[in-house]
N, C-alpha and C positions, 0 to 999 in steps of 0.2 A: 915419200908417200907413193903407194902403189897405184897403178891405173885402176885396179879393182876398188880400192878404198875411195879414190876420187869419184869414180862413177857411182858408187853407192851413195856418196854424199850428194852428188848432183841429183840423183833419182829421188832421194828423201827430201831434199830442198824443194824440188818441183812438186812433189806430192803434197808437201806441207803448204806451199803457196796456194795450190789448187784448193785444198781443204779450207784454208783461211779465206780465200775469195768466195767460196761457197757459203761459209759461215757468215761473211759480211752480207751477202745477198739475202740469206734467210733471216738474219737479225734485223736487217732494214725493214723487212716485211712486218716484224713485230716490234719495231723500234719504240723504245720508251726510255726513260732515264736509267732504268736498271740494265739496259743493254749498251749504254754509252761506252763503258770501259771495254766491253767485249769488242765492239766495233773498232775502237781505236787500236787495241792490241792486235787484232787480226789484220788491220790495214798495214800497220808497221811491220808485222811479221811477214805478211805476204810480200811486201816490197823488198825486205831484206833477203828473204829466201830466194826470190827471183835473181837478185843481184849476186848472192852467194853462188848460185848454180852457174851463173855466167862467168864469174871469176874462176871458179874451179874448172869449168870447161876450157878456159883459155890458159889454164895452168899459171895463173897470176902468182907472183911472189907474195901477194897480200892475202892469198886465199886463207891461210891459217889464221891470220888476224881477224879477217871477216867471219870465219867460221866460229871463232870464239865469241864474237859479238852476236852472231846469229843464234848460237846455243843459249846465250843469256836472254835474248828476246823471246825465243821459243819457250823458255821456262816461264816467263811472265805470261805469255799468251796461253800456254797450257793451264797455268794456275787459274787464270781468269775464266777460260772456257769451261774448266772443270766445275765451276760454281753453278753452271746452268744445266738444267736437265734435258734441254733440247738435244735431239739426236745429232744434229749438225754440229753443235758445240762439242759434244763428246767425241765425234769423229775428228774434229779439228784438234782437240787436246791430245788425242792419241797420235795423230800425224806429227804434232809438235814434239811429242816425247821421242818418237823415232828419229826425227831430225836432230834433236839434241844429242843423241848418242853418236850419230855419224859425224856431226859437226865437231863434237869434242874429240873424236878420234883424229880428225884432220888437224885440229888446232894443236893437238899434242905431238903431232909428227914433226 
């Protein structure tokens, strides 16, 4: 894996985690049963993206495995957030999609 690919993955994971955190904050404000899955997915996704960026930063030998799982979780989060019309949910879904692409690249390396 190149340094450029690793840095892109780190950047996308951090951006995704930040959007997930923002989505959580905004969804809590309008919290209701229809937002429960969104909150749960975003929380899990944010936590895993933060961890993935840390492992990639330290060039862990488990980075590829974690990136594979991160891409899977980002797919679930993007699918859930895409169901909601709120702008913060749409931003989160897009950040997840970008993260999926970079994590899949690292997982394949």
